[in-house]
C-alpha positions as CSV (number, residue, x, y, z in Angstrom):
1,X,0.0,0.0,0.0
2,X,2.8,2.4,0.9
3,X,4.6,1.9,-2.4
4,X,1.3,2.3,-4.3
5,X,0.7,5.6,-2.6
6,X,4.2,6.8,-3.4
7,X,3.8,5.8,-7.0
8,X,0.4,7.5,-7.4
9,X,1.8,10.7,-5.9
10,X,4.7,10.7,-8.3
11,X,2.5,9.8,-11.3
12,X,-0.3,12.3,-10.4
13,X,2.1,15.3,-10.6
14,X,4.2,14.5,-13.7
15,X,5.5,18.0,-14.3
16,X,6.7,18.5,-10.7
17,X,8.2,15.0,-10.7
18,X,10.0,15.5,-14.0
19,X,11.4,19.0,-13.0
20,X,12.6,17.6,-9.7
21,X,14.4,14.7,-11.5
22,X,15.9,17.0,-14.0
23,X,17.3,19.3,-11.3
24,X,18.7,16.3,-9.4
25,X,20.2,15.0,-12.7
26,X,22.2,18.1,-13.2
27,X,24.8,17.6,-10.4
28,X,24.9,13.9,-11.2
29,X,25.7,14.8,-14.8
30,X,28.3,17.3,-13.8
31,X,30.0,14.8,-11.5
32,X,30.1,12.1,-14.1
33,X,31.2,14.5,-16.9
34,X,34.0,15.9,-14.8
35,X,35.3,12.5,-13.7
36,X,34.9,11.3,-17.3
37,X,36.9,14.2,-18.7
38,X,39.6,13.7,-16.1
39,X,39.9,9.9,-16.7
40,X,39.5,10.3,-20.4
41,X,42.4,12.8,-20.6
42,X,44.7,10.5,-18.6
43,X,43.6,7.4,-20.6
44,X,44.2,9.2,-23.9
45,X,47.6,10.3,-22.7
46,X,48.5,6.8,-21.5
47,X,47.3,5.3,-24.8
48,X,49.4,7.7,-26.9
49,X,52.5,7.2,-24.7
50,X,52.2,3.4,-25.1
51,X,51.5,3.8,-28.8
52,X,55.1,4.8,-29.5
53,X,56.3,1.3,-28.7
54,X,59.2,2.3,-26.5
55,X,60.3,0.5,-23.3
56,X,62.0,3.4,-21.4
57,X,61.4,7.1,-21.2
58,X,64.5,9.3,-20.4
59,X,63.8,12.8,-19.2
60,X,65.8,15.9,-18.1
61,X,66.6,16.5,-14.4
62,X,64.0,18.3,-12.3
63,X,61.0,17.2,-14.5
64,X,58.1,15.0,-13.4
65,X,56.2,12.5,-15.5
66,X,52.9,14.4,-15.1
67,X,54.5,17.8,-15.6
68,X,53.7,20.1,-18.5
69,X,56.0,19.5,-21.4
70,X,57.4,22.7,-23.0
71,X,60.7,23.5,-24.5
72,X,63.7,21.3,-25.3
73,X,66.2,21.4,-22.4
74,X,67.9,18.0,-23.1
75,X,70.9,18.1,-25.5
76,X,70.5,16.0,-28.6
77,X,73.8,14.3,-28.0
78,X,72.1,12.1,-25.4
79,X,70.2,10.4,-28.2
80,X,73.3,8.9,-29.7
81,X,74.9,8.1,-26.3
82,X,71.8,6.2,-25.2
83,X,71.7,4.3,-28.5
84,X,75.1,2.8,-27.6
85,X,74.0,1.4,-24.3
86,X,73.7,-2.4,-23.9
87,X,70.4,-3.9,-25.1
88,X,69.3,-0.7,-26.7
89,X,68.2,-1.1,-30.4
90,X,66.6,2.3,-31.1
91,X,66.3,5.7,-29.7
92,X,64.4,8.9,-30.7
93,X,64.1,12.3,-29.1
94,X,61.1,14.6,-29.3
95,X,60.6,18.2,-28.5
96,X,57.3,19.4,-27.1
97,X,55.8,22.9,-27.0
98,X,52.6,23.8,-25.3
99,X,50.0,25.6,-27.4
100,X,48.6,28.7,-25.7
101,X,49.2,27.5,-22.2
102,X,46.8,24.5,-22.5
103,X,47.5,20.8,-22.3
104,X,47.7,20.6,-26.0
105,X,51.2,20.6,-27.5
106,X,53.1,20.4,-30.7
107,X,55.6,17.6,-31.0
108,X,58.8,17.9,-33.0
109,X,60.2,14.6,-34.3
110,X,63.0,13.2,-36.4
111,X,60.9,11.1,-38.9
112,X,63.6,8.5,-39.5
113,X,64.5,7.7,-35.9
114,X,60.9,8.0,-34.9
115,X,59.8,5.5,-37.5
116,X,62.6,3.1,-36.6
117,X,61.5,3.0,-33.0
118,X,57.7,3.1,-33.3
119,X,57.0,1.9,-36.8
120,X,55.5,3.8,-39.7
121,X,52.5,6.1,-39.3
122,X,49.2,4.9,-40.7
123,X,48.2,7.6,-43.1
124,X,44.5,8.2,-43.7
125,X,45.5,10.9,-46.3
126,X,48.5,12.9,-47.4
127,X,52.1,12.2,-46.6
128,X,54.8,12.6,-44.0
129,X,56.9,15.6,-43.0
130,X,58.9,16.7,-46.0
131,X,59.2,20.5,-45.8
132,X,59.7,23.0,-43.0
133,X,56.1,24.2,-43.1
134,X,54.6,20.7,-43.1
135,X,52.5,19.5,-40.1
136,X,50.9,16.1,-39.5
137,X,47.7,15.8,-37.5
138,X,46.0,12.8,-36.1
139,X,42.4,12.1,-37.1
140,X,40.9,13.5,-33.9
141,X,42.7,16.8,-34.0
142,X,42.0,17.2,-37.8
143,X,38.3,16.7,-37.1
144,X,38.3,19.1,-34.2
145,X,39.9,21.8,-36.3
146,X,37.9,20.8,-39.4
147,X,40.9,20.7,-41.6
148,X,42.0,18.4,-44.4
149,X,45.2,17.7,-46.3
150,X,46.3,20.8,-48.2
151,X,44.6,23.3,-45.8
152,X,46.5,25.8,-43.7
153,X,46.4,25.7,-39.9
154,X,47.8,28.3,-37.5
155,X,49.7,27.0,-34.5
156,X,52.3,28.9,-32.4
157,X,51.5,32.0,-34.4
158,X,52.7,30.4,-37.6
159,X,50.9,29.1,-40.7
160,X,51.5,25.4,-41.4
161,X,50.5,23.2,-44.3
162,X,48.5,20.1,-43.3
163,X,50.7,17.5,-45.0
164,X,49.1,14.3,-43.6
165,X,46.4,13.0,-41.4
166,X,47.3,9.8,-39.4
167,X,45.5,7.4,-37.2
168,X,45.4,8.6,-33.5
169,X,47.2,6.9,-30.7
170,X,50.9,7.5,-31.5
171,X,52.3,9.9,-28.9
172,X,50.8,13.2,-30.0
173,X,48.1,15.0,-32.0
174,X,50.4,17.4,-33.9
175,X,53.8,16.6,-35.4
176,X,56.4,18.9,-37.1
177,X,60.0,18.5,-37.9
178,X,62.3,18.6,-34.8
179,X,64.7,21.0,-36.4
180,X,61.9,23.4,-37.2
181,X,60.4,23.4,-33.8
182,X,63.8,23.9,-32.1
183,X,64.3,26.9,-34.2
184,X,60.8,28.2,-33.5
185,X,61.1,28.0,-29.7
186,X,64.7,29.2,-29.6
187,X,66.3,25.9,-28.5
188,X,69.7,24.7,-29.7
189,X,69.6,22.5,-32.8
190,X,68.9,18.9,-31.9
191,X,67.7,19.6,-28.4
192,X,64.7,17.6,-27.2
193,X,62.2,17.4,-24.3
194,X,62.6,13.7,-23.7
195,X,64.0,10.5,-25.3
196,X,62.3,7.2,-25.9
197,X,64.3,4.0,-25.8
198,X,63.5,0.6,-27.4
199,X,65.2,-2.5,-26.1
200,X,66.0,-5.8,-27.7
201,X,63.9,-7.5,-25.1
202,X,61.4,-5.8,-22.7
203,X,62.5,-8.1,-19.9
204,X,65.8,-6.1,-19.8
205,X,64.0,-2.9,-18.9
206,X,64.9,-2.9,-15.2
207,X,68.5,-3.8,-15.9
208,X,68.9,-1.0,-18.4
209,X,67.2,1.5,-16.2
210,X,69.6,0.7,-13.4
211,X,72.5,1.2,-15.8
212,X,71.2,4.5,-16.9
213,X,70.6,5.7,-13.4
214,X,74.2,4.8,-12.5
215,X,75.7,6.5,-15.6
216,X,73.3,9.5,-15.7
217,X,72.4,10.3,-12.0
218,X,69.7,12.9,-11.7
219,X,68.1,12.0,-15.0
220,X,64.7,10.4,-14.4
221,X,63.9,7.2,-16.3
222,X,60.5,5.5,-16.5
223,X,59.3,2.1,-17.5
224,X,56.7,2.7,-20.2
225,X,54.7,-0.3,-19.0
226,X,54.4,1.2,-15.6
227,X,53.3,4.6,-16.8
228,X,49.7,3.6,-16.2
229,X,50.2,3.9,-12.5
230,X,51.1,7.6,-13.0
231,X,48.1,8.4,-15.2
232,X,45.6,8.5,-12.3
233,X,43.4,11.4,-11.1
234,X,44.6,10.6,-7.5
235,X,48.1,11.7,-8.6
236,X,46.9,15.2,-9.2
237,X,46.0,16.7,-5.8
238,X,44.3,19.9,-7.2
239,X,42.2,17.9,-9.6
240,X,41.1,15.5,-6.8
241,X,40.2,18.4,-4.6
242,X,38.2,19.9,-7.3
243,X,36.2,16.7,-7.9
244,X,35.6,16.5,-4.1
245,X,34.3,20.1,-4.2
246,X,31.9,19.2,-7.0
247,X,30.7,16.2,-5.1
248,X,30.0,18.5,-2.1
249,X,28.1,21.0,-4.3
250,X,26.1,18.1,-5.8
251,X,24.9,17.2,-2.3
252,X,24.0,20.8,-1.4
253,X,22.3,21.4,-4.8
254,X,20.4,18.1,-4.6
255,X,19.4,18.9,-1.0
256,X,17.8,22.2,-1.9
257,X,16.1,20.8,-5.0
258,X,14.5,17.9,-3.1
259,X,13.7,20.1,-0.1
260,X,11.8,22.6,-2.2
261,X,10.1,19.9,-4.2
262,X,9.0,17.9,-1.1
263,X,8.0,21.1,0.8
264,X,5.6,22.0,-2.1
265,X,4.3,18.4,-2.2
266,X,3.5,18.5,1.5
267,X,1.6,21.8,1.1
268,X,-0.3,20.4,-1.8
269,X,-1.2,17.2,0.1
270,X,-2.3,18.8,3.4
271,X,-5.8,17.3,3.3
272,X,-4.4,13.9,2.1
273,X,-2.0,13.8,5.1
274,X,-4.9,14.8,7.4
275,X,-7.1,12.0,6.1
276,X,-4.3,9.4,6.5
277,X,-3.6,10.5,10.1
278,X,-7.3,10.6,10.9
279,X,-7.5,7.0,9.7
280,X,-4.8,6.0,12.1
281,X,-1.6,6.5,10.0
282,X,1.4,6.8,12.3
283,X,4.0,9.6,12.1
284,X,6.5,7.0,10.9
285,X,4.1,5.9,8.1
286,X,3.7,9.5,6.9
287,X,7.4,10.4,7.0
288,X,8.1,7.1,5.3
289,X,6.0,8.1,2.4
290,X,7.9,11.4,2.1
291,X,11.3,9.7,2.2
292,X,10.3,7.0,-0.3
293,X,9.0,9.6,-2.7
294,X,12.3,11.5,-2.2
295,X,14.3,8.3,-2.9
296,X,12.2,7.8,-6.1
297,X,13.1,11.3,-7.2
298,X,16.7,10.7,-6.4
299,X,16.8,7.4,-8.3
300,X,15.1,8.9,-11.3
301,X,17.4,11.9,-11.2
302,X,20.4,9.5,-11.0
303,X,19.3,7.6,-14.1
304,X,18.7,10.8,-16.0
305,X,22.1,12.2,-15.0
306,X,23.8,9.0,-16.2
307,X,21.9,9.3,-19.5
308,X,22.9,13.0,-19.8
309,X,26.6,12.0,-19.2
310,X,26.4,9.9,-22.4
311,X,25.1,13.0,-24.1
312,X,27.9,15.2,-23.0
313,X,30.4,12.5,-24.1
314,X,28.8,12.5,-27.5
315,X,29.0,16.3,-27.7
316,X,32.6,16.3,-26.6
317,X,33.5,13.7,-29.2
318,X,31.8,15.7,-32.0
319,X,33.2,19.1,-31.0
320,X,36.6,18.5,-29.3
321,X,37.7,14.8,-29.7
322,X,41.4,15.6,-29.2
323,X,41.2,18.2,-26.4
324,X,38.4,16.9,-24.3
325,X,38.2,13.1,-24.5
326,X,35.5,12.0,-22.1
327,X,35.4,8.4,-20.7
328,X,32.4,6.7,-19.2
329,X,33.6,5.7,-15.7
330,X,31.2,3.0,-14.6
331,X,32.7,2.8,-11.1
332,X,31.5,6.4,-10.5
333,X,27.8,5.6,-11.2
334,X,27.1,4.3,-7.7
335,X,29.1,7.2,-6.2
336,X,27.1,9.8,-8.1
337,X,23.9,7.9,-7.3
338,X,24.8,7.9,-3.6
339,X,25.3,11.6,-3.7
340,X,21.9,12.1,-5.3
341,X,20.3,9.7,-2.7
342,X,21.9,11.4,0.2
343,X,20.8,14.8,-1.0
344,X,17.3,13.5,-1.6
345,X,17.0,12.1,1.9
346,X,18.4,15.2,3.6
347,X,16.1,17.3,1.5
348,X,13.1,15.3,2.5
349,X,13.7,15.4,6.3
350,X,12.4,18.9,6.9
351,X,9.2,18.6,4.8
352,X,8.7,15.2,6.4
353,X,8.8,16.8,9.9
354,X,6.3,19.4,8.8
355,X,4.0,16.7,7.5
356,X,4.0,14.6,10.8
357,X,3.4,17.7,12.9
358,X,0.2,18.6,11.1
359,X,-3.0,18.4,13.2
360,X,-5.5,16.0,11.5
361,X,-8.5,18.3,12.3
362,X,-6.8,21.4,10.9
363,X,-5.5,19.4,7.8
364,X,-9.0,18.2,7.1
365,X,-10.3,21.8,7.2
366,X,-7.5,23.0,4.9
367,X,-8.6,24.6,1.6
C-alpha cells in the first residue's frame, strides 16, 4: 500500500516530478562528466604514450612524469649516447611545446629515428613531414579543427601546411620536424624534451634503467609499461580536490532541490495527510511516504544524470575529440547515485517533519 501511494503521488504530478528529477540529474551529470573528462584525458595520454612502442622514457633533471611539457632542455647528444647502451636497439628524441598554455602541445620529431622506434604512421590521407612548413595531424585533431590535407592551420603564431592525417594513438596529436620546432622555440639545434628508448627484449627494462641511473644520475627514467600507474586522477591533488568540491556541491544542490520539491508536495497534500492521520496512520508511516518519494526522485534523477553524461560525451566527441576526450567511468555511477540519494534524503527530512506535525483536524479543514 505504501509503495502504491508513493507511485500515485509521483504519477499524479508528472510536471513537478520531471522537473525535480531534471534538477537532481544536473549535479549527477556534472560529477560524471568531470570525472569522465579527467579519466578520459589520462587514458588518452596513456594510450598515446604506449603507442610509440618504447620501453623506457628518459627525461631531463627536475622534471616529473605528469609535468607540463614545454621547451627542449635536453641536449641532442644524449640520443646517440643512449643508443650505444647495452640492449638498446633504437632511440628517438622529441621536443614538445605547449599551445597557448593549454594541455595541447606540438611535438617535434625526427621522422627517420621515430619510425625506426615506433614503426610507420598509418596515413589516412596525405604524406609525411617533408618540408619545413609541413605539419601532420592525427584524425581526432583534424576533425576538431575541421581541416584536411592541403589546408592551412595556424599554430604557435605560424601558418602550417597540413601535409598528412594519421590514425590517432601514437604519442601526439600534432607533429612537425624537430629542427623546425627547435628553431621556432629558440632551442639549440637537436635539443629535445625527452628521449624514448626501445630495447632488444622488454625483460631487460629494469636492468637497463639501473645502468642509466648509474651513468646519468639525476636524469629520471620511467618504465613505459608502468606509466599507467602515474596516469591517475589521484596523482593530481588539485584535480582530486576539485572533484571532491563538485561532489559537495552536488549534495548541497540536490538537498535544496528535493527540499523545495517535497515542501511544495507537503503543502499540496495537506488534506491527504490529514485523512491518513485521521485513519490511524502513524507519524512513521507519513514520513516514510515522504522519504520513499524523495528516494524515487533521487533514483530517477540519477538515471537521467547517467543518460545525460552519455550525451555530454557525444557532444565532446563531436566538437573536441582531441582536447576533451571523455570516458564513461562505470565505477562512479554508484558514487554519483549515492550523492543524489543522500541529497534527496536530507532534502526530505524537513518537509517530512512538517508533515508529521500537522494536526489532523486542521488538515481536514484546509482549503
